[in-house]
N, C-alpha and C positions, 0 to 999 in steps of 0.2 A: 231414564231409568234412576231412581233414587239409590241403588246398590253400586257404590264405586269399588273398583278393583284396584288395588294398589301393589299389584306384583312388581310393577316397574321400579317404583319408590323403594322396595324391600330389596330389589335386585340392585339398584344404585347404592344402597346404605351398605350391601354387602360386596360391593363392587364384583358382581358376578354377572357375566354374558349370557345371553338367552342360550346359547348352545351349550354351556355348562349347566346351567339349570335344568335344561331338556334333558341330559344326560343323566342328571342326579335324580329327577322324578320320574323319568321314563315315559315322557310325553313328546310327541313330535313336534317340530318347531312350528309348523303351523297352527295345532292345536294350542299350544302355549301362547303364540302370538294373539289368537282369537281372545283367549283369557286376560293377555295383559292389556289389550286395547279396550277392553270393556265390552267386547261384543257377544260374549257368551251369554246363553240363556241359563244355564245351570252349572254347577260344579258338584262333583262327588266328594263325600266327605275323605274317599281314599286319597283323593288327589289333593284335597285342601291339607289331609294329614303329611302327604309327601312334601308339599311347598313348604309347610311350616319345618318340617323336619330339615330339609335342604337349605332353608333360609334363617334358621334358627331363631322363629317366631312365633306369635300366637294368631290364630284365626282372626283377631279383631285388628291385628296389624296389616292384614291382606284385605279383608273385607270391610266396607264401612257404609253406613247410611247415613244419607243426606236427605232432608224433606224438600220437596219440588218448591 
């Protein structure tokens, strides 16, 4: 899939744990883990907004397009 999810990169830059991010964005650990590992098929704008707020970043910092 050419869309890469860089949640783990942003978490590392912010020195934030999965548990802490889960609490801040109000997502279950399993759903956040699916997103983090790139196995998610979709993301809601409200979730993307919450991630950007919690990680103090832009949507482009989290989502990346790479041609195959």
